[in-house]
PDB file with SEQRES, HELIX, SHEET and CRYST1 records, atoms N, CA, C and O in Angstrom:
SEQRES   1 A   67  MET GLN PHE ASN PHE GLN ASN CYS ARG HIS PHE ARG SER          
SEQRES   2 A   67  THR HIS THR LEU ALA HIS GLU SER ILE ARG LEU ILE SER          
SEQRES   3 A   67  PHE ASN LYS LEU ALA GLY ARG VAL ALA GLN LEU ASN MET          
SEQRES   4 A   67  ARG LEU VAL HIS GLU PHE TRP ARG ASP PHE GLN GLN THR          
SEQRES   5 A   67  GLY ILE SER ALA GLN ARG LEU GLY ASP ILE LEU ASN ALA          
SEQRES   6 A   67  PRO THR                                                      
HELIX    1 AA1 PHE A    5  ASN A    7  5                                   3    
HELIX    2 AA2 ARG A    9  LEU A   63  1                                  55    
CRYST1    1.000    1.000    1.000  90.00  90.00  90.00 P 1           1          
ATOM      1  N   MET A   1      28.928 -35.333 -35.507  1.00  0.00           N  
ATOM      2  CA  MET A   1      29.731 -35.569 -36.566  1.00  0.00           C  
ATOM      3  C   MET A   1      29.741 -34.369 -37.462  1.00  0.00           C  
ATOM      4  O   MET A   1      28.657 -33.885 -37.787  1.00  0.00           O  
ATOM      5  N   GLN A   2      30.823 -33.859 -37.880  1.00  0.00           N  
ATOM      6  CA  GLN A   2      30.953 -32.733 -38.748  1.00  0.00           C  
ATOM      7  C   GLN A   2      31.380 -33.115 -40.191  1.00  0.00           C  
ATOM      8  O   GLN A   2      32.252 -33.960 -40.393  1.00  0.00           O  
ATOM      9  N   PHE A   3      30.761 -32.487 -41.139  1.00  0.00           N  
ATOM     10  CA  PHE A   3      31.017 -32.789 -42.545  1.00  0.00           C  
ATOM     11  C   PHE A   3      32.141 -31.853 -43.032  1.00  0.00           C  
ATOM     12  O   PHE A   3      32.069 -30.641 -42.829  1.00  0.00           O  
ATOM     13  N   ASN A   4      33.100 -32.377 -43.627  1.00  0.00           N  
ATOM     14  CA  ASN A   4      34.243 -31.641 -44.135  1.00  0.00           C  
ATOM     15  C   ASN A   4      34.086 -31.316 -45.572  1.00  0.00           C  
ATOM     16  O   ASN A   4      34.225 -32.189 -46.428  1.00  0.00           O  
ATOM     17  N   PHE A   5      33.787 -30.033 -45.875  1.00  0.00           N  
ATOM     18  CA  PHE A   5      33.488 -29.535 -47.218  1.00  0.00           C  
ATOM     19  C   PHE A   5      34.755 -29.570 -48.115  1.00  0.00           C  
ATOM     20  O   PHE A   5      34.649 -29.615 -49.341  1.00  0.00           O  
ATOM     21  N   GLN A   6      35.943 -29.548 -47.488  1.00  0.00           N  
ATOM     22  CA  GLN A   6      37.146 -29.479 -48.279  1.00  0.00           C  
ATOM     23  C   GLN A   6      37.433 -30.807 -49.052  1.00  0.00           C  
ATOM     24  O   GLN A   6      38.164 -30.784 -50.043  1.00  0.00           O  
ATOM     25  N   ASN A   7      36.883 -31.924 -48.621  1.00  0.00           N  
ATOM     26  CA  ASN A   7      37.131 -33.104 -49.296  1.00  0.00           C  
ATOM     27  C   ASN A   7      36.010 -33.483 -50.326  1.00  0.00           C  
ATOM     28  O   ASN A   7      36.081 -34.515 -50.994  1.00  0.00           O  
ATOM     29  N   CYS A   8      35.019 -32.636 -50.413  1.00  0.00           N  
ATOM     30  CA  CYS A   8      33.902 -32.962 -51.365  1.00  0.00           C  
ATOM     31  C   CYS A   8      34.195 -32.360 -52.706  1.00  0.00           C  
ATOM     32  O   CYS A   8      34.273 -31.139 -52.841  1.00  0.00           O  
ATOM     33  N   ARG A   9      34.361 -33.219 -53.721  1.00  0.00           N  
ATOM     34  CA  ARG A   9      34.676 -32.780 -55.039  1.00  0.00           C  
ATOM     35  C   ARG A   9      33.588 -31.846 -55.611  1.00  0.00           C  
ATOM     36  O   ARG A   9      33.929 -30.841 -56.235  1.00  0.00           O  
ATOM     37  N   HIS A  10      32.346 -32.136 -55.425  1.00  0.00           N  
ATOM     38  CA  HIS A  10      31.275 -31.331 -55.910  1.00  0.00           C  
ATOM     39  C   HIS A  10      31.381 -29.890 -55.328  1.00  0.00           C  
ATOM     40  O   HIS A  10      31.271 -28.909 -56.063  1.00  0.00           O  
ATOM     41  N   PHE A  11      31.589 -29.793 -54.035  1.00  0.00           N  
ATOM     42  CA  PHE A  11      31.723 -28.495 -53.406  1.00  0.00           C  
ATOM     43  C   PHE A  11      32.908 -27.717 -53.996  1.00  0.00           C  
ATOM     44  O   PHE A  11      32.775 -26.525 -54.271  1.00  0.00           O  
ATOM     45  N   ARG A  12      34.028 -28.346 -54.189  1.00  0.00           N  
ATOM     46  CA  ARG A  12      35.180 -27.635 -54.745  1.00  0.00           C  
ATOM     47  C   ARG A  12      34.917 -27.181 -56.123  1.00  0.00           C  
ATOM     48  O   ARG A  12      35.299 -26.061 -56.463  1.00  0.00           O  
ATOM     49  N   SER A  13      34.280 -27.976 -56.965  1.00  0.00           N  
ATOM     50  CA  SER A  13      34.015 -27.567 -58.334  1.00  0.00           C  
ATOM     51  C   SER A  13      32.998 -26.439 -58.394  1.00  0.00           C  
ATOM     52  O   SER A  13      33.107 -25.504 -59.188  1.00  0.00           O  
ATOM     53  N   THR A  14      31.996 -26.567 -57.515  1.00  0.00           N  
ATOM     54  CA  THR A  14      30.970 -25.469 -57.454  1.00  0.00           C  
ATOM     55  C   THR A  14      31.553 -24.202 -56.963  1.00  0.00           C  
ATOM     56  O   THR A  14      31.276 -23.099 -57.434  1.00  0.00           O  
ATOM     57  N   HIS A  15      32.419 -24.431 -55.938  1.00  0.00           N  
ATOM     58  CA  HIS A  15      33.036 -23.177 -55.350  1.00  0.00           C  
ATOM     59  C   HIS A  15      33.953 -22.485 -56.375  1.00  0.00           C  
ATOM     60  O   HIS A  15      33.943 -21.260 -56.497  1.00  0.00           O  
ATOM     61  N   THR A  16      34.743 -23.283 -57.109  1.00  0.00           N  
ATOM     62  CA  THR A  16      35.572 -22.785 -58.135  1.00  0.00           C  
ATOM     63  C   THR A  16      34.748 -22.097 -59.261  1.00  0.00           C  
ATOM     64  O   THR A  16      35.123 -21.046 -59.781  1.00  0.00           O  
ATOM     65  N   LEU A  17      33.628 -22.731 -59.604  1.00  0.00           N  
ATOM     66  CA  LEU A  17      32.819 -22.172 -60.718  1.00  0.00           C  
ATOM     67  C   LEU A  17      32.217 -20.840 -60.236  1.00  0.00           C  
ATOM     68  O   LEU A  17      32.144 -19.881 -61.004  1.00  0.00           O  
ATOM     69  N   ALA A  18      31.805 -20.784 -59.016  1.00  0.00           N  
ATOM     70  CA  ALA A  18      31.244 -19.445 -58.454  1.00  0.00           C  
ATOM     71  C   ALA A  18      32.321 -18.364 -58.522  1.00  0.00           C  
ATOM     72  O   ALA A  18      32.044 -17.231 -58.915  1.00  0.00           O  
ATOM     73  N   HIS A  19      33.594 -18.729 -58.126  1.00  0.00           N  
ATOM     74  CA  HIS A  19      34.640 -17.689 -58.157  1.00  0.00           C  
ATOM     75  C   HIS A  19      34.924 -17.288 -59.539  1.00  0.00           C  
ATOM     76  O   HIS A  19      35.127 -16.106 -59.816  1.00  0.00           O  
ATOM     77  N   GLU A  20      34.946 -18.248 -60.441  1.00  0.00           N  
ATOM     78  CA  GLU A  20      35.212 -17.901 -61.939  1.00  0.00           C  
ATOM     79  C   GLU A  20      34.102 -17.001 -62.480  1.00  0.00           C  
ATOM     80  O   GLU A  20      34.337 -16.082 -63.264  1.00  0.00           O  
ATOM     81  N   SER A  21      32.842 -17.315 -62.014  1.00  0.00           N  
ATOM     82  CA  SER A  21      31.724 -16.485 -62.601  1.00  0.00           C  
ATOM     83  C   SER A  21      31.857 -15.118 -62.019  1.00  0.00           C  
ATOM     84  O   SER A  21      31.645 -14.162 -62.765  1.00  0.00           O  
ATOM     85  N   ILE A  22      32.184 -14.912 -60.768  1.00  0.00           N  
ATOM     86  CA  ILE A  22      32.298 -13.595 -60.239  1.00  0.00           C  
ATOM     87  C   ILE A  22      33.488 -12.845 -60.849  1.00  0.00           C  
ATOM     88  O   ILE A  22      33.412 -11.636 -61.070  1.00  0.00           O  
ATOM     89  N   ARG A  23      34.582 -13.560 -61.118  1.00  0.00           N  
ATOM     90  CA  ARG A  23      35.758 -12.886 -61.756  1.00  0.00           C  
ATOM     91  C   ARG A  23      35.370 -12.440 -63.205  1.00  0.00           C  
ATOM     92  O   ARG A  23      35.749 -11.353 -63.643  1.00  0.00           O  
ATOM     93  N   LEU A  24      34.617 -13.289 -63.923  1.00  0.00           N  
ATOM     94  CA  LEU A  24      34.175 -12.980 -65.280  1.00  0.00           C  
ATOM     95  C   LEU A  24      33.263 -11.729 -65.266  1.00  0.00           C  
ATOM     96  O   LEU A  24      33.431 -10.821 -66.081  1.00  0.00           O  
ATOM     97  N   ILE A  25      32.298 -11.701 -64.327  1.00  0.00           N  
ATOM     98  CA  ILE A  25      31.394 -10.584 -64.206  1.00  0.00           C  
ATOM     99  C   ILE A  25      32.164  -9.285 -63.879  1.00  0.00           C  
ATOM    100  O   ILE A  25      31.904  -8.225 -64.449  1.00  0.00           O  
ATOM    101  N   SER A  26      33.094  -9.408 -62.964  1.00  0.00           N  
ATOM    102  CA  SER A  26      33.879  -8.182 -62.575  1.00  0.00           C  
ATOM    103  C   SER A  26      34.750  -7.760 -63.761  1.00  0.00           C  
ATOM    104  O   SER A  26      34.907  -6.562 -63.995  1.00  0.00           O  
ATOM    105  N   PHE A  27      35.309  -8.686 -64.503  1.00  0.00           N  
ATOM    106  CA  PHE A  27      36.127  -8.319 -65.620  1.00  0.00           C  
ATOM    107  C   PHE A  27      35.254  -7.587 -66.712  1.00  0.00           C  
ATOM    108  O   PHE A  27      35.688  -6.587 -67.285  1.00  0.00           O  
ATOM    109  N   ASN A  28      34.018  -8.111 -66.980  1.00  0.00           N  
ATOM    110  CA  ASN A  28      33.137  -7.507 -67.881  1.00  0.00           C  
ATOM    111  C   ASN A  28      32.723  -6.107 -67.458  1.00  0.00           C  
ATOM    112  O   ASN A  28      32.641  -5.205 -68.291  1.00  0.00           O  
ATOM    113  N   LYS A  29      32.463  -5.919 -66.170  1.00  0.00           N  
ATOM    114  CA  LYS A  29      32.061  -4.567 -65.663  1.00  0.00           C  
ATOM    115  C   LYS A  29      33.250  -3.606 -65.898  1.00  0.00           C  
ATOM    116  O   LYS A  29      33.075  -2.478 -66.359  1.00  0.00           O  
ATOM    117  N   LEU A  30      34.438  -4.081 -65.573  1.00  0.00           N  
ATOM    118  CA  LEU A  30      35.608  -3.185 -65.704  1.00  0.00           C  
ATOM    119  C   LEU A  30      35.922  -2.868 -67.174  1.00  0.00           C  
ATOM    120  O   LEU A  30      36.238  -1.729 -67.518  1.00  0.00           O  
ATOM    121  N   ALA A  31      35.828  -3.898 -68.040  1.00  0.00           N  
ATOM    122  CA  ALA A  31      36.028  -3.718 -69.457  1.00  0.00           C  
ATOM    123  C   ALA A  31      35.033  -2.715 -70.048  1.00  0.00           C  
ATOM    124  O   ALA A  31      35.380  -1.889 -70.892  1.00  0.00           O  
ATOM    125  N   GLY A  32      33.791  -2.814 -69.578  1.00  0.00           N  
ATOM    126  CA  GLY A  32      32.745  -1.852 -69.973  1.00  0.00           C  
ATOM    127  C   GLY A  32      33.071  -0.419 -69.599  1.00  0.00           C  
ATOM    128  O   GLY A  32      32.915   0.520 -70.379  1.00  0.00           O  
ATOM    129  N   ARG A  33      33.519  -0.309 -68.395  1.00  0.00           N  
ATOM    130  CA  ARG A  33      33.866   1.104 -67.934  1.00  0.00           C  
ATOM    131  C   ARG A  33      35.131   1.655 -68.670  1.00  0.00           C  
ATOM    132  O   ARG A  33      35.237   2.858 -68.912  1.00  0.00           O  
ATOM    133  N   VAL A  34      36.052   0.777 -69.005  1.00  0.00           N  
ATOM    134  CA  VAL A  34      37.252   1.290 -69.710  1.00  0.00           C  
ATOM    135  C   VAL A  34      36.802   1.631 -71.134  1.00  0.00           C  
ATOM    136  O   VAL A  34      37.229   2.659 -71.661  1.00  0.00           O  
ATOM    137  N   ALA A  35      35.957   0.813 -71.784  1.00  0.00           N  
ATOM    138  CA  ALA A  35      35.475   1.172 -73.094  1.00  0.00           C  
ATOM    139  C   ALA A  35      34.639   2.434 -73.148  1.00  0.00           C  
ATOM    140  O   ALA A  35      34.722   3.224 -74.088  1.00  0.00           O  
ATOM    141  N   GLN A  36      33.818   2.603 -72.094  1.00  0.00           N  
ATOM    142  CA  GLN A  36      33.048   3.867 -72.017  1.00  0.00           C  
ATOM    143  C   GLN A  36      33.885   5.110 -71.862  1.00  0.00           C  
ATOM    144  O   GLN A  36      33.603   6.158 -72.442  1.00  0.00           O  
ATOM    145  N   LEU A  37      34.934   4.963 -71.055  1.00  0.00           N  
ATOM    146  CA  LEU A  37      35.901   6.070 -70.868  1.00  0.00           C  
ATOM    147  C   LEU A  37      36.628   6.383 -72.153  1.00  0.00           C  
ATOM    148  O   LEU A  37      36.783   7.544 -72.530  1.00  0.00           O  
ATOM    149  N   ASN A  38      37.064   5.355 -72.812  1.00  0.00           N  
ATOM    150  CA  ASN A  38      37.707   5.555 -74.087  1.00  0.00           C  
ATOM    151  C   ASN A  38      36.812   6.219 -75.123  1.00  0.00           C  
ATOM    152  O   ASN A  38      37.280   7.085 -75.863  1.00  0.00           O  
ATOM    153  N   MET A  39      35.566   5.848 -75.199  1.00  0.00           N  
ATOM    154  CA  MET A  39      34.620   6.424 -76.126  1.00  0.00           C  
ATOM    155  C   MET A  39      34.382   7.822 -75.833  1.00  0.00           C  
ATOM    156  O   MET A  39      34.256   8.624 -76.758  1.00  0.00           O  
ATOM    157  N   ARG A  40      34.306   8.198 -74.560  1.00  0.00           N  
ATOM    158  CA  ARG A  40      34.201   9.593 -74.142  1.00  0.00           C  
ATOM    159  C   ARG A  40      35.358  10.440 -74.528  1.00  0.00           C  
ATOM    160  O   ARG A  40      35.200  11.564 -75.003  1.00  0.00           O  
ATOM    161  N   LEU A  41      36.549   9.888 -74.321  1.00  0.00           N  
ATOM    162  CA  LEU A  41      37.773  10.581 -74.646  1.00  0.00           C  
ATOM    163  C   LEU A  41      37.858  10.799 -76.209  1.00  0.00           C  
ATOM    164  O   LEU A  41      38.217  11.888 -76.658  1.00  0.00           O  
ATOM    165  N   VAL A  42      37.556   9.847 -76.945  1.00  0.00           N  
ATOM    166  CA  VAL A  42      37.538   9.954 -78.387  1.00  0.00           C  
ATOM    167  C   VAL A  42      36.566  10.993 -78.861  1.00  0.00           C  
ATOM    168  O   VAL A  42      36.840  11.818 -79.733  1.00  0.00           O  
ATOM    169  N   HIS A  43      35.337  10.902 -78.198  1.00  0.00           N  
ATOM    170  CA  HIS A  43      34.320  11.919 -78.633  1.00  0.00           C  
ATOM    171  C   HIS A  43      34.746  13.304 -78.280  1.00  0.00           C  
ATOM    172  O   HIS A  43      34.503  14.215 -79.071  1.00  0.00           O  
ATOM    173  N   GLU A  44      35.340  13.528 -77.195  1.00  0.00           N  
ATOM    174  CA  GLU A  44      35.864  14.882 -76.786  1.00  0.00           C  
ATOM    175  C   GLU A  44      36.961  15.336 -77.660  1.00  0.00           C  
ATOM    176  O   GLU A  44      37.048  16.518 -77.994  1.00  0.00           O  
ATOM    177  N   PHE A  45      37.848  14.385 -78.064  1.00  0.00           N  
ATOM    178  CA  PHE A  45      38.987  14.727 -78.935  1.00  0.00           C  
ATOM    179  C   PHE A  45      38.426  15.148 -80.244  1.00  0.00           C  
ATOM    180  O   PHE A  45      38.812  16.186 -80.781  1.00  0.00           O  
ATOM    181  N   TRP A  46      37.467  14.325 -80.809  1.00  0.00           N  
ATOM    182  CA  TRP A  46      36.917  14.678 -82.094  1.00  0.00           C  
ATOM    183  C   TRP A  46      36.195  16.103 -82.107  1.00  0.00           C  
ATOM    184  O   TRP A  46      36.325  16.910 -83.028  1.00  0.00           O  
ATOM    185  N   ARG A  47      35.484  16.290 -81.062  1.00  0.00           N  
ATOM    186  CA  ARG A  47      34.783  17.655 -80.974  1.00  0.00           C  
ATOM    187  C   ARG A  47      35.804  18.731 -80.890  1.00  0.00           C  
ATOM    188  O   ARG A  47      35.667  19.730 -81.596  1.00  0.00           O  
ATOM    189  N   ASP A  48      36.822  18.614 -80.081  1.00  0.00           N  
ATOM    190  CA  ASP A  48      37.900  19.593 -80.049  1.00  0.00           C  
ATOM    191  C   ASP A  48      38.576  19.754 -81.422  1.00  0.00           C  
ATOM    192  O   ASP A  48      38.881  20.880 -81.815  1.00  0.00           O  
ATOM    193  N   PHE A  49      38.809  18.699 -82.132  1.00  0.00           N  
ATOM    194  CA  PHE A  49      39.487  18.673 -83.454  1.00  0.00           C  
ATOM    195  C   PHE A  49      38.553  19.495 -84.385  1.00  0.00           C  
ATOM    196  O   PHE A  49      39.048  20.336 -85.136  1.00  0.00           O  
ATOM    197  N   GLN A  50      37.259  19.280 -84.354  1.00  0.00           N  
ATOM    198  CA  GLN A  50      36.340  19.968 -85.236  1.00  0.00           C  
ATOM    199  C   GLN A  50      36.240  21.478 -84.882  1.00  0.00           C  
ATOM    200  O   GLN A  50      36.186  22.335 -85.765  1.00  0.00           O  
ATOM    201  N   GLN A  51      36.218  21.763 -83.584  1.00  0.00           N  
ATOM    202  CA  GLN A  51      36.229  23.110 -83.169  1.00  0.00           C  
ATOM    203  C   GLN A  51      37.499  23.889 -83.591  1.00  0.00           C  
ATOM    204  O   GLN A  51      37.466  25.070 -83.939  1.00  0.00           O  
ATOM    205  N   THR A  52      38.576  23.165 -83.535  1.00  0.00           N  
ATOM    206  CA  THR A  52      39.884  23.823 -84.012  1.00  0.00           C  
ATOM    207  C   THR A  52      39.798  24.123 -85.472  1.00  0.00           C  
ATOM    208  O   THR A  52      40.243  25.190 -85.897  1.00  0.00           O  
ATOM    209  N   GLY A  53      39.254  23.247 -86.260  1.00  0.00           N  
ATOM    210  CA  GLY A  53      39.112  23.498 -87.730  1.00  0.00           C  
ATOM    211  C   GLY A  53      38.189  24.680 -87.990  1.00  0.00           C  
ATOM    212  O   GLY A  53      38.449  25.515 -88.857  1.00  0.00           O  
ATOM    213  N   ILE A  54      37.065  24.735 -87.193  1.00  0.00           N  
ATOM    214  CA  ILE A  54      36.168  25.864 -87.428  1.00  0.00           C  
ATOM    215  C   ILE A  54      36.849  27.185 -87.066  1.00  0.00           C  
ATOM    216  O   ILE A  54      36.744  28.181 -87.783  1.00  0.00           O  
ATOM    217  N   SER A  55      37.551  27.158 -85.928  1.00  0.00           N  
ATOM    218  CA  SER A  55      38.243  28.415 -85.485  1.00  0.00           C  
ATOM    219  C   SER A  55      39.301  28.801 -86.477  1.00  0.00           C  
ATOM    220  O   SER A  55      39.492  29.996 -86.700  1.00  0.00           O  
ATOM    221  N   ALA A  56      40.005  27.875 -87.091  1.00  0.00           N  
ATOM    222  CA  ALA A  56      41.068  28.205 -88.064  1.00  0.00           C  
ATOM    223  C   ALA A  56      40.407  28.852 -89.303  1.00  0.00           C  
ATOM    224  O   ALA A  56      40.940  29.797 -89.885  1.00  0.00           O  
ATOM    225  N   GLN A  57      39.242  28.318 -89.685  1.00  0.00           N  
ATOM    226  CA  GLN A  57      38.463  28.873 -90.872  1.00  0.00           C  
ATOM    227  C   GLN A  57      38.004  30.338 -90.473  1.00  0.00           C  
ATOM    228  O   GLN A  57      38.133  31.242 -91.299  1.00  0.00           O  
ATOM    229  N   ARG A  58      37.521  30.559 -89.341  1.00  0.00           N  
ATOM    230  CA  ARG A  58      37.043  31.882 -88.916  1.00  0.00           C  
ATOM    231  C   ARG A  58      38.192  32.856 -88.874  1.00  0.00           C  
ATOM    232  O   ARG A  58      38.084  34.002 -89.309  1.00  0.00           O  
ATOM    233  N   LEU A  59      39.341  32.354 -88.320  1.00  0.00           N  
ATOM    234  CA  LEU A  59      40.501  33.297 -88.267  1.00  0.00           C  
ATOM    235  C   LEU A  59      40.980  33.655 -89.695  1.00  0.00           C  
ATOM    236  O   LEU A  59      41.358  34.790 -89.988  1.00  0.00           O  
ATOM    237  N   GLY A  60      40.942  32.601 -90.583  1.00  0.00           N  
ATOM    238  CA  GLY A  60      41.320  32.922 -91.996  1.00  0.00           C  
ATOM    239  C   GLY A  60      40.352  33.889 -92.595  1.00  0.00           C  
ATOM    240  O   GLY A  60      40.790  34.774 -93.330  1.00  0.00           O  
ATOM    241  N   ASP A  61      39.098  33.800 -92.349  1.00  0.00           N  
ATOM    242  CA  ASP A  61      38.120  34.759 -92.868  1.00  0.00           C  
ATOM    243  C   ASP A  61      38.464  36.163 -92.362  1.00  0.00           C  
ATOM    244  O   ASP A  61      38.469  37.119 -93.138  1.00  0.00           O  
ATOM    245  N   ILE A  62      38.744  36.285 -91.090  1.00  0.00           N  
ATOM    246  CA  ILE A  62      39.065  37.614 -90.501  1.00  0.00           C  
ATOM    247  C   ILE A  62      40.362  38.145 -91.099  1.00  0.00           C  
ATOM    248  O   ILE A  62      40.447  39.310 -91.486  1.00  0.00           O  
ATOM    249  N   LEU A  63      41.323  37.323 -91.168  1.00  0.00           N  
ATOM    250  CA  LEU A  63      42.637  37.824 -91.691  1.00  0.00           C  
ATOM    251  C   LEU A  63      42.531  38.087 -93.206  1.00  0.00           C  
ATOM    252  O   LEU A  63      43.234  38.971 -93.695  1.00  0.00           O  
ATOM    253  N   ASN A  64      41.731  37.402 -93.940  1.00  0.00           N  
ATOM    254  CA  ASN A  64      41.685  37.626 -95.377  1.00  0.00           C  
ATOM    255  C   ASN A  64      40.583  38.673 -95.769  1.00  0.00           C  
ATOM    256  O   ASN A  64      40.345  38.931 -96.949  1.00  0.00           O  
ATOM    257  N   ALA A  65      39.948  39.241 -94.763  1.00  0.00           N  
ATOM    258  CA  ALA A  65      38.877  40.238 -95.051  1.00  0.00           C  
ATOM    259  C   ALA A  65      39.584  41.465 -95.522  1.00  0.00           C  
ATOM    260  O   ALA A  65      40.679  41.789 -95.062  1.00  0.00           O  
ATOM    261  N   PRO A  66      38.930  42.176 -96.478  1.00  0.00           N  
ATOM    262  CA  PRO A  66      39.504  43.433 -97.027  1.00  0.00           C  
ATOM    263  C   PRO A  66      39.397  44.502 -95.863  1.00  0.00           C  
ATOM    264  O   PRO A  66      38.454  44.521 -95.071  1.00  0.00           O  
ATOM    265  N   THR A  67      40.403  45.343 -95.840  1.00  0.00           N  
ATOM    266  CA  THR A  67      40.379  46.431 -94.884  1.00  0.00           C  
ATOM    267  C   THR A  67      40.038  47.767 -95.443  1.00  0.00           C  
ATOM    268  O   THR A  67      39.994  48.752 -94.706  1.00  0.00           O  
TER     269      THR A  67                                                      
END                                                                             
C-alpha cells in the first residue's frame, strides 16, 4: 500500500510553508545585495563629488596665484 502525500493537508501546508520560507530567505539575500550595491555606489559618488570640489579649489588657487 502506498501513501499519497498529495491528499494529506498537513503535508501540503508544511510543503507550502517551506517554499514560502525559502522564498523569503532568497528575497532577503537579494535585497541585502541590492542595498549593499547601492551603498557602494553612493559612497563612490560622494567620494568623487568631494574630489571634484577639492580639484576645483586647487585649480582656483593656481589660476588666482600672482604671476
